[in-house]
Residue frames relative to the residue before (quaternion, step in Angstrom):
aa qw qx qy qz dx dy dz
X 1.0000 0.0000 0.0000 0.0000 0.00 0.00 0.00
X 0.3201 -0.7417 0.5573 0.1917 3.57 -0.81 1.00
X 0.7274 -0.4741 0.2812 0.4087 3.56 -1.30 0.36
X 0.6464 0.5208 -0.3349 0.4458 3.62 0.91 -0.83
X 0.6484 0.4996 -0.3133 0.4815 3.58 1.01 -0.79
X 0.6090 0.5582 -0.3386 0.4504 3.56 1.06 -0.77
X 0.6751 0.4909 -0.2963 0.4642 3.60 0.87 -0.95
X 0.6590 0.5045 -0.3142 0.4609 3.59 0.94 -0.83
X 0.6258 0.5283 -0.3353 0.4657 3.58 1.06 -0.72
X 0.6304 0.5260 -0.3311 0.4650 3.60 1.00 -0.81
X 0.6596 0.5058 -0.3080 0.4628 3.58 0.88 -0.95
X 0.6675 0.5092 -0.3055 0.4493 3.60 0.86 -0.95
X 0.6737 0.4981 -0.2980 0.4574 3.59 0.91 -0.90
X 0.6781 0.4813 -0.2922 0.4724 3.59 0.90 -0.90
X 0.6285 0.5357 -0.3364 0.4525 3.60 1.01 -0.78
X 0.6541 0.5126 -0.3036 0.4661 3.55 0.99 -0.86
X 0.6916 0.4794 -0.2710 0.4674 3.58 1.02 -0.80
X 0.7734 0.3787 -0.1823 0.4746 3.61 0.92 -0.92
X 0.5270 -0.6517 0.4060 0.3643 3.59 1.21 -0.26
X 0.6526 -0.5632 0.3580 0.3588 3.54 -1.27 0.48
X 0.5853 0.5939 -0.3778 0.4025 3.61 1.17 -0.38
X 0.6113 0.5421 -0.3513 0.4571 3.58 1.21 -0.41
X 0.2353 -0.7619 0.5907 0.1234 3.56 -0.95 0.95
X 0.0918 -0.8219 0.5622 -0.0039 3.56 -0.35 1.28
X 0.0265 0.8110 -0.5801 0.0716 3.55 -0.79 1.00
X 0.1536 -0.7490 0.6368 0.0998 3.56 -1.20 0.67
X 0.0271 -0.8197 0.5707 -0.0399 3.55 -0.63 1.16
X 0.4747 -0.6200 0.5384 0.3168 3.54 -1.28 0.52
X 0.0478 -0.8151 0.5767 -0.0275 3.58 -0.55 1.18
X 0.3025 -0.7470 0.5686 0.1650 3.54 -0.85 1.06
X 0.1803 -0.7935 0.5772 0.0677 3.54 -0.59 1.20
X 0.7556 -0.3499 0.2815 0.4768 3.55 -1.33 -0.13
X 0.8256 0.1979 -0.1962 0.4907 3.56 -1.18 0.78
X 0.6322 -0.5919 0.3214 0.3830 3.58 1.14 0.62
X 0.4080 0.7113 -0.4757 0.3183 3.59 1.22 0.36
X 0.2376 -0.7706 0.5799 0.1159 3.59 -0.86 1.03
X 0.0170 0.7874 -0.6147 0.0428 3.56 -0.88 1.01
X 0.4232 -0.6747 0.5401 0.2720 3.56 -1.24 0.48
X 0.1098 -0.8259 0.5530 0.0094 3.55 -0.48 1.26
X 0.2236 -0.7774 0.5786 0.1040 3.55 -0.76 1.09
X 0.0157 -0.7821 0.6230 -0.0036 3.59 -0.93 0.92
X 0.1585 -0.7646 0.6193 0.0826 3.54 -1.24 0.60
X 0.0945 -0.7848 0.6115 0.0354 3.57 -0.62 1.13
X 0.0486 -0.8038 0.5928 -0.0132 3.54 -0.92 0.98
X 0.6827 -0.4736 0.3562 0.4275 3.55 -1.30 0.05
X 0.6422 0.5626 -0.3232 0.4082 3.59 1.16 -0.55
X 0.8215 0.0938 -0.0059 0.5624 3.58 1.07 -0.64
X 0.3715 -0.7269 0.5355 0.2163 3.55 -1.11 0.76
X 0.7009 0.3771 -0.2603 0.5466 3.60 1.29 0.14
X 0.1196 -0.7860 0.6039 0.0562 3.51 -1.23 0.53
X 0.4789 -0.6024 0.5296 0.3568 3.57 -1.13 0.51
X 0.3408 -0.7056 0.5777 0.2284 3.56 -1.18 0.56
X 0.1175 -0.7983 0.5904 0.0179 3.55 -0.68 1.17
X 0.2690 -0.7993 0.5205 0.1336 3.58 -0.51 1.20
X 0.3377 -0.8096 0.4615 0.1322 3.53 -0.69 1.19
X 0.4999 0.6967 -0.4242 0.2910 3.60 1.14 -0.47
X 0.6816 0.4824 -0.2972 0.4630 3.58 0.90 -0.90
X 0.6262 0.5318 -0.3449 0.4540 3.60 1.10 -0.64
X 0.6295 0.5194 -0.3432 0.4650 3.59 1.07 -0.66
X 0.5977 0.5463 -0.3495 0.4714 3.58 1.11 -0.66
X 0.6374 0.5187 -0.3223 0.4700 3.58 1.02 -0.81
X 0.6408 0.5265 -0.3188 0.4589 3.57 1.00 -0.86
X 0.6602 0.5107 -0.3099 0.4553 3.60 0.93 -0.89
X 0.6993 0.4392 -0.2655 0.4975 3.58 1.18 -0.54
X 0.7124 -0.5210 0.2363 0.4065 3.56 1.23 0.44
X 0.4787 0.6624 -0.4672 0.3374 3.63 1.18 0.04
X 0.5056 -0.6770 0.4400 0.3039 3.64 -0.85 0.95
X 0.5697 -0.6150 0.4324 0.3320 3.57 -1.05 0.78
X 0.6205 0.5599 -0.3473 0.4254 3.56 0.99 -0.79
X 0.6532 0.5039 -0.3065 0.4748 3.60 0.99 -0.84
X 0.6416 0.5250 -0.3203 0.4584 3.57 0.99 -0.81
X 0.6589 0.4999 -0.3065 0.4712 3.59 0.93 -0.85
X 0.6247 0.5315 -0.3350 0.4637 3.58 1.04 -0.75
X 0.6476 0.5195 -0.3128 0.4614 3.57 0.99 -0.83
X 0.6597 0.5102 -0.3089 0.4573 3.58 0.91 -0.91
X 0.6507 0.5047 -0.3098 0.4753 3.57 0.97 -0.82
X 0.6369 0.5303 -0.3207 0.4586 3.57 1.02 -0.80
X 0.6562 0.5018 -0.3063 0.4730 3.57 0.91 -0.92
X 0.6477 0.5289 -0.3145 0.4492 3.58 0.93 -0.89
X 0.7153 0.4584 -0.2665 0.4552 3.57 0.80 -0.99
X 0.6794 0.4969 -0.2987 0.4498 3.59 1.02 -0.73
X 0.7627 0.3630 -0.1972 0.4976 3.61 1.11 -0.56
X 0.4635 0.6845 -0.4433 0.3466 3.59 1.28 0.03
X 0.4552 -0.6719 0.5009 0.3007 3.64 -0.84 0.89
X 0.5175 -0.6644 0.4518 0.2945 3.54 -1.10 0.74
X 0.7958 0.0988 -0.0394 0.5961 3.60 1.19 -0.45
X 0.6797 -0.4661 0.3630 0.4347 3.54 -1.31 0.13
X 0.3370 -0.7220 0.5708 0.1981 3.53 -1.18 0.66
X 0.3635 -0.7385 0.5302 0.2036 3.57 -0.79 1.04
X 0.0444 -0.8157 0.5767 -0.0097 3.57 -0.47 1.21
X 0.3777 0.7529 -0.4732 0.2580 3.60 1.25 0.14
X 0.5939 0.5893 -0.3677 0.4059 3.59 1.10 -0.65
X 0.5647 0.6312 -0.3845 0.3673 3.60 1.16 -0.54
X 0.6487 0.5254 -0.3243 0.4449 3.59 1.14 -0.52
X 0.7016 0.4069 -0.2437 0.5317 3.60 1.26 -0.32
X 0.3310 -0.7814 0.4906 0.1980 3.58 -0.25 1.24
X 0.5964 0.5820 -0.3625 0.4174 3.58 1.07 -0.67
X 0.7032 0.4231 -0.2462 0.5157 3.58 1.10 -0.70
X 0.7045 0.5070 -0.2634 0.4210 3.53 0.98 -0.90
X 0.6007 0.6394 -0.3676 0.3085 3.60 0.98 -0.79
X 0.6177 0.5491 -0.3585 0.4341 3.61 1.12 -0.50
X 0.6818 0.4549 -0.2823 0.4985 3.61 1.28 -0.22
X 0.4427 0.7042 -0.4522 0.3219 3.59 1.26 0.11
X 0.0200 0.7732 -0.6336 0.0181 3.55 -1.01 0.86
X 0.2836 -0.7428 0.5704 0.2060 3.57 -1.26 0.20
X 0.0852 -0.7725 0.6259 0.0644 3.54 -1.29 0.37
X 0.4236 -0.7016 0.5210 0.2386 3.57 -1.30 0.28
X 0.0271 0.7602 -0.6489 0.0152 3.54 -1.11 0.82
X 0.5960 -0.5629 0.4224 0.3866 3.59 -1.24 0.31
X 0.4926 -0.6996 0.4362 0.2786 3.57 -0.89 0.96
X 0.7406 0.4382 -0.2551 0.4409 3.59 0.56 -1.13
X 0.6951 0.4920 -0.2804 0.4429 3.59 0.97 -0.84
X 0.7546 0.3454 -0.1926 0.5236 3.59 1.25 -0.26
X 0.2215 0.8250 -0.4987 0.1468 3.59 1.17 0.52
X 0.6295 0.5353 -0.3402 0.4489 3.59 1.00 -0.76
X 0.6709 0.4816 -0.2865 0.4857 3.57 0.94 -0.89
X 0.6743 0.5248 -0.3007 0.4236 3.58 0.90 -0.93
X 0.5719 0.5875 -0.3846 0.4240 3.60 1.18 -0.39
X 0.7262 0.4283 -0.2220 0.4899 3.58 1.24 -0.46
X 0.7645 0.3500 -0.1776 0.5112 3.58 1.19 -0.34
X 0.5160 -0.6084 0.4865 0.3562 3.61 -1.12 0.54
X 0.1065 0.7971 -0.5831 0.1156 3.58 -0.95 0.86
X 0.2351 -0.7281 0.6217 0.1673 3.51 -1.38 0.24
X 0.4289 -0.7006 0.5126 0.2499 3.56 -0.93 0.93
X 0.0419 0.7686 -0.6370 0.0410 3.55 -1.06 0.87
X 0.7962 -0.1625 0.0440 0.5811 3.57 -0.24 1.31
X 0.7633 -0.2832 0.2075 0.5424 3.64 -0.63 -1.01
X 0.5989 0.5618 -0.3364 0.4609 3.56 1.31 0.30
X 0.2585 -0.7226 0.6069 0.2067 3.54 -1.38 -0.01
X 0.3164 -0.7056 0.6036 0.1941 3.54 -1.10 0.82
X 0.0062 -0.7977 0.6021 -0.0349 3.58 -0.69 1.11
X 0.3956 -0.7613 0.4926 0.1459 3.54 -1.25 0.48
X 0.0654 -0.7848 0.6163 -0.0024 3.55 -1.14 0.80
X 0.3528 -0.6620 0.6047 0.2677 3.50 -1.36 0.27
X 0.3152 -0.7554 0.5487 0.1703 3.57 -0.70 1.10
X 0.2763 -0.7862 0.5364 0.1337 3.58 -0.63 1.14
X 0.3175 -0.7157 0.5926 0.1889 3.53 -1.11 0.78
X 0.2823 0.7457 -0.5499 0.2485 3.56 -0.43 1.23
X 0.5430 -0.5939 0.4596 0.3758 3.53 -1.29 -0.11
X 0.3134 0.7242 -0.5361 0.2999 3.58 1.15 0.55
X 0.4443 -0.6187 0.5587 0.3282 3.58 -1.09 0.58
X 0.7750 0.2871 -0.2252 0.5160 3.59 -0.99 0.74
X 0.6188 -0.5436 0.4201 0.3810 3.53 -1.21 -0.55
X 0.1883 -0.7340 0.6421 0.1160 3.54 -0.80 1.07
X 0.0194 0.8223 -0.5661 0.0553 3.60 -0.74 1.02
X 0.2430 -0.7060 0.6389 0.1854 3.52 -1.37 0.38
X 0.3663 -0.7368 0.5254 0.2166 3.58 -0.69 1.07
X 0.3699 -0.7324 0.5295 0.2152 3.57 -0.85 0.97
X 0.1377 -0.7950 0.5889 0.0456 3.57 -0.86 1.04
X 0.6917 -0.4936 0.3313 0.4101 3.55 -1.28 0.38
X 0.6293 0.5463 -0.3422 0.4341 3.59 1.03 -0.71
X 0.5889 0.5602 -0.3733 0.4472 3.59 1.15 -0.49
X 0.6222 0.5422 -0.3460 0.4464 3.60 1.01 -0.74
X 0.6457 0.5093 -0.3187 0.4713 3.58 0.99 -0.81
X 0.6513 0.5208 -0.3138 0.4540 3.57 0.97 -0.85
X 0.7352 0.4094 -0.2229 0.4921 3.59 0.96 -0.88
X 0.2988 -0.7711 0.4937 0.2690 3.58 1.32 -0.39
X 0.4818 0.6164 -0.4640 0.4154 3.54 0.80 1.12
X 0.4452 -0.6747 0.5161 0.2831 3.57 -1.30 0.08
X 0.6486 -0.4902 0.4031 0.4202 3.56 -1.31 0.19
X 0.5989 0.5619 -0.3572 0.4450 3.60 1.11 -0.62
X 0.6113 0.5363 -0.3478 0.4666 3.58 1.09 -0.68
X 0.6322 0.5300 -0.3213 0.4649 3.57 0.97 -0.87
X 0.6719 0.5236 -0.2988 0.4302 3.54 0.82 -1.05
X 0.6689 0.5142 -0.3043 0.4423 3.57 0.88 -0.95
X 0.7076 0.4509 -0.2723 0.4710 3.59 0.85 -0.93
X 0.6763 0.5040 -0.3073 0.4406 3.60 0.90 -0.89
X 0.6631 0.5041 -0.3204 0.4511 3.59 0.93 -0.82
X 0.6457 0.4995 -0.3126 0.4857 3.57 1.17 -0.59
X 0.7170 0.4883 -0.2535 0.4280 3.58 0.92 -0.95
X 0.6480 0.5978 -0.3428 0.3244 3.57 0.81 -1.03
X 0.6825 0.4625 -0.3242 0.4639 3.66 0.81 -0.79
X 0.6514 0.5105 -0.3102 0.4678 3.59 1.18 -0.56
X 0.7219 0.4327 -0.2453 0.4811 3.60 0.89 -0.95
X 0.7869 0.1389 -0.0531 0.5989 3.58 1.12 -0.74
X 0.1392 -0.8338 0.5291 0.0743 3.60 0.37 1.21
X 0.5416 -0.6306 0.4478 0.3295 3.55 -1.17 0.60
X 0.1179 -0.7292 0.6661 0.1034 3.51 -1.37 0.44
X 0.1338 -0.7843 0.6041 0.0445 3.53 -1.01 0.86
X 0.0173 -0.8163 0.5754 -0.0482 3.58 -0.70 1.12
X 0.4270 -0.6605 0.5406 0.2985 3.55 -1.11 0.60
X 0.6277 -0.5305 0.4062 0.3994 3.57 -1.22 0.44
X 0.6313 0.5396 -0.3401 0.4412 3.60 1.02 -0.73
X 0.5974 0.5516 -0.3603 0.4572 3.59 1.12 -0.60
X 0.6472 0.5152 -0.3142 0.4659 3.56 1.00 -0.85
X 0.6530 0.5066 -0.3144 0.4670 3.58 0.95 -0.84
X 0.6328 0.5252 -0.3287 0.4644 3.57 1.04 -0.73
X 0.6362 0.5354 -0.3259 0.4499 3.55 1.06 -0.77
X 0.6785 0.4972 -0.2886 0.4573 3.56 1.04 -0.79
X 0.6144 0.5471 -0.3470 0.4502 3.58 1.21 -0.43
X 0.4322 -0.7349 0.4527 0.2612 3.63 -0.62 1.05
X 0.6442 0.5308 -0.3355 0.4367 3.60 1.17 -0.38
X 0.6549 0.5024 -0.3064 0.4743 3.58 1.29 -0.23
X 0.6360 -0.4999 0.4199 0.4114 3.52 -1.33 0.27
X 0.3924 -0.7493 0.4845 0.2230 3.59 -0.79 0.95
X 0.5684 0.5658 -0.4027 0.4412 3.62 1.20 -0.14
X 0.3740 -0.7575 0.4942 0.2051 3.54 -0.57 1.20
X 0.3504 -0.7444 0.5204 0.2288 3.63 -0.64 0.99
X 0.4890 -0.6595 0.4811 0.3076 3.58 -1.07 0.68
X 0.6180 -0.5417 0.4309 0.3728 3.52 -1.32 0.46
X 0.1370 -0.8071 0.5720 0.0511 3.59 -0.82 0.97
X 0.6094 -0.6079 0.3809 0.3377 3.54 -1.01 0.90
X 0.7137 0.4931 -0.2852 0.4076 3.59 0.77 -0.97
X 0.7143 0.4178 -0.2652 0.4948 3.61 1.18 -0.39
X 0.4518 0.7366 -0.4273 0.2659 3.57 1.26 -0.25
X 0.6932 0.5100 -0.2955 0.4147 3.57 0.84 -0.96
X 0.6863 0.4629 -0.2836 0.4841 3.58 1.21 -0.40
X 0.6225 0.5502 -0.3287 0.4491 3.59 1.31 -0.04
X 0.2434 -0.8230 0.4934 0.1414 3.62 -0.28 1.16
X 0.7945 0.1342 -0.0459 0.5904 3.58 1.19 -0.46
X 0.1175 0.8133 -0.5625 0.0911 3.57 -0.76 0.93
X 0.4640 -0.7073 0.4934 0.2026 3.52 -1.28 0.59
X 0.1642 -0.7698 0.6132 0.0667 3.54 -0.92 1.00
X 0.1706 0.7538 -0.6157 0.1537 3.55 -0.80 1.10
X 0.5145 -0.6103 0.4674 0.3799 3.60 -1.19 -0.39
X 0.7422 -0.4369 0.2720 0.4291 3.56 -1.29 0.12
X 0.7046 0.4336 -0.2752 0.4897 3.60 1.09 -0.56
X 0.3016 -0.7783 0.4852 0.2605 3.57 1.34 -0.38
X 0.5608 0.5217 -0.4069 0.4978 3.54 1.15 0.82
X 0.8368 -0.0287 -0.0381 0.5454 3.59 -0.75 1.09
X 0.2948 0.8126 -0.4532 0.2176 3.55 1.07 0.81
X 0.4420 0.7008 -0.4644 0.3127 3.61 1.21 -0.06
X 0.5865 0.6021 -0.3638 0.4015 3.59 1.14 -0.57
X 0.4761 0.6783 -0.4372 0.3494 3.61 1.22 -0.23
X 0.5986 0.5715 -0.3846 0.4089 3.60 1.10 -0.47
X 0.6563 0.4807 -0.3098 0.4922 3.60 1.29 -0.16
X 0.4254 0.7009 -0.4813 0.3101 3.60 1.22 -0.07
X 0.5549 -0.6516 0.3959 0.3328 3.60 -0.79 0.97
X 0.8786 0.0561 -0.0925 0.4651 3.56 -0.96 1.08
X 0.4594 0.7102 -0.4521 0.2832 3.62 1.19 -0.08
X 0.6960 0.4531 -0.2901 0.4756 3.61 0.77 -0.96
X 0.6131 0.5477 -0.3521 0.4474 3.59 1.06 -0.69
X 0.6487 0.5142 -0.3154 0.4640 3.57 0.98 -0.82
X 0.6695 0.4913 -0.3013 0.4686 3.58 0.93 -0.88
X 0.6633 0.5062 -0.3027 0.4606 3.58 0.93 -0.90
X 0.6494 0.5127 -0.3172 0.4634 3.57 0.98 -0.80
X 0.6078 0.5592 -0.3520 0.4403 3.56 1.07 -0.68
X 0.7246 0.4007 -0.2281 0.5122 3.57 1.04 -0.83
X 0.3512 -0.7365 0.4978 0.2938 3.54 1.18 -0.50
X 0.6836 0.4284 -0.2757 0.5227 3.58 1.20 0.53
X 0.5677 -0.5366 0.4880 0.3894 3.53 -1.31 0.35
X 0.3499 -0.7479 0.5315 0.1892 3.56 -1.28 0.27
X 0.2907 -0.6628 0.6552 0.2167 3.50 -1.24 0.66
X 0.1516 -0.7771 0.6071 0.0681 3.57 -1.06 0.83
X 0.1135 -0.7907 0.6002 0.0392 3.57 -0.64 1.14
X 0.2918 -0.7657 0.5459 0.1746 3.61 -0.58 1.11
X 0.1282 -0.8532 0.5023 0.0573 3.56 0.26 1.28
X 0.7584 -0.1806 0.0829 0.6208 3.61 1.25 -0.39
X 0.6748 -0.4497 0.3633 0.4586 3.57 -1.27 -0.08
X 0.6778 0.5346 -0.2813 0.4191 3.58 1.21 -0.46
X 0.8135 -0.0054 0.0190 0.5812 3.61 1.16 -0.40
X 0.2120 -0.7277 0.6250 0.1869 3.53 -1.36 0.19
X 0.3576 -0.6963 0.5770 0.2331 3.55 -1.26 0.48
X 0.1859 -0.7796 0.5925 0.0817 3.56 -0.90 0.99
X 0.0309 -0.7820 0.6222 -0.0190 3.56 -0.96 0.96
X 0.4352 -0.6719 0.5237 0.2914 3.62 -0.76 0.94
X 0.4588 -0.7248 0.4472 0.2535 3.57 -0.75 1.07
X 0.0026 0.7593 -0.6504 -0.0200 3.53 -1.25 0.61
X 0.6469 -0.5659 0.3584 0.3646 3.57 -1.25 0.33
X 0.6211 0.5693 -0.3399 0.4178 3.59 1.22 -0.35
X 0.7291 0.4104 -0.2136 0.5044 3.57 1.16 -0.62
X 0.1460 -0.7874 0.5938 0.0780 3.57 -1.05 0.78
X 0.6191 -0.5371 0.4198 0.3898 3.55 -1.26 0.42
X 0.6038 0.5640 -0.3575 0.4354 3.59 1.12 -0.66
X 0.6441 0.5138 -0.3178 0.4692 3.59 0.97 -0.85
X 0.7004 0.4697 -0.2702 0.4645 3.55 0.88 -0.97
X 0.6070 0.5424 -0.3560 0.4589 3.60 1.08 -0.65
X 0.6123 0.5329 -0.3431 0.4727 3.59 1.05 -0.72
X 0.6462 0.5158 -0.3166 0.4649 3.59 0.98 -0.85
X 0.6401 0.5275 -0.3210 0.4571 3.59 0.96 -0.88
X 0.6673 0.5009 -0.3065 0.4582 3.61 0.91 -0.89
X 0.6235 0.5392 -0.3361 0.4556 3.57 1.05 -0.76
X 0.6770 0.4821 -0.2876 0.4759 3.58 0.91 -0.91
X 0.6399 0.5340 -0.3257 0.4463 3.59 0.94 -0.88
X 0.7173 0.4740 -0.2527 0.4438 3.57 0.97 -0.87
X 0.7992 0.3210 -0.1470 0.4864 3.58 1.13 -0.52
X 0.7894 0.3644 -0.1598 0.4674 3.59 1.08 -0.64
X 0.7475 0.4180 -0.2139 0.4699 3.60 1.09 -0.64
X 0.4858 -0.5854 0.5518 0.3418 3.53 -1.27 0.50
X 0.6098 -0.6037 0.3571 0.3690 3.64 -0.91 0.81
X 0.6871 0.4939 -0.2913 0.4463 3.59 1.01 -0.75
X 0.6677 0.4964 -0.3072 0.4619 3.60 1.24 -0.16
X 0.4898 0.6652 -0.4319 0.3620 3.60 1.26 -0.07
X 0.2527 -0.7680 0.5714 0.1410 3.57 -0.94 0.89
X 0.7784 -0.1967 0.1791 0.5687 3.60 0.75 -1.03
X 0.4199 -0.6865 0.5335 0.2604 3.54 -1.31 0.37
X 0.6727 0.4978 -0.2778 0.4717 3.59 1.29 0.02
X 0.3826 -0.6689 0.5830 0.2575 3.55 -1.14 0.67
X 0.2742 -0.7510 0.5809 0.1526 3.57 -1.24 0.52
X 0.2661 -0.7541 0.5849 0.1360 3.52 -1.34 0.30
X 0.1576 -0.7744 0.6068 0.0855 3.57 -0.85 1.01
X 0.2046 -0.7900 0.5733 0.0735 3.54 -0.72 1.16
X 0.4461 -0.7098 0.4807 0.2570 3.57 -0.74 1.07
X 0.6750 0.5263 -0.3091 0.4146 3.59 0.89 -0.91
X 0.7591 0.3635 -0.2002 0.5016 3.58 0.91 -0.91
X 0.3239 -0.7572 0.4977 0.2721 3.57 1.20 -0.59
X 0.5949 0.5833 -0.3482 0.4296 3.58 1.25 0.39
X 0.3602 -0.6805 0.5948 0.2308 3.52 -1.34 0.51
X 0.0032 -0.7937 0.6079 -0.0209 3.58 -0.90 0.95
X 0.4716 -0.6394 0.5192 0.3149 3.53 -1.35 0.13
């Protein structure tokens, strides 16, 4: 079975299970770093929103021998578990005065997203770009967001500077940072340990040579390195500058700087991980960064 036949089979099976009132659609969706994926959505009378379920990975499973029936069961399970219980009110999005308190920002790679960046307001930051979203309030797991585009600025009659000011203020409040040691992550992966990740504690910080900075949702948390005064506070606690490893769009790894380690060495490590461990759409950068306590700036 070729991919087009696979998609049609998925649609037919889901339509039969959910009934003719369900509107099933598969669209080409451009993800981070210009990655194109096929996103399946199901709109029903119960809700005006749908989770997007990407089919590419399911086709890979099929090619490796997984039965189609099992794949369809999984897709239905994901749909039912992530479907909002009621309609989501998006009318506030047309009123900037109401919407601005939900503005957040995130980081993506500049060069790998040039096509997308031509359509959206953004600010350049090193080899990255700061972009803006509206955080939706819903019963979706994770963060439902609407990406802000240039046409939205014209509709609201605002500037990109207005977006930046509100988003930089809101993001640390709506998505507070979390800091974890690497050992905490390893403990979480161990089935014998508590699966709830413990928060970073002051008294253990000085004994932790490497730790992970993200946000409370652990989605698009790399932007936490831009939270006002956060890196300065962490660096002052260690009494050292910080190396910053962009491990993905969702988090960065912080390492207290020493004279034995260089950004070049760490950049090589980042590239190795990006090439072997990460999905292409989750890569943030191939370069390590450096936070200087004296200047309070991040550099490459």
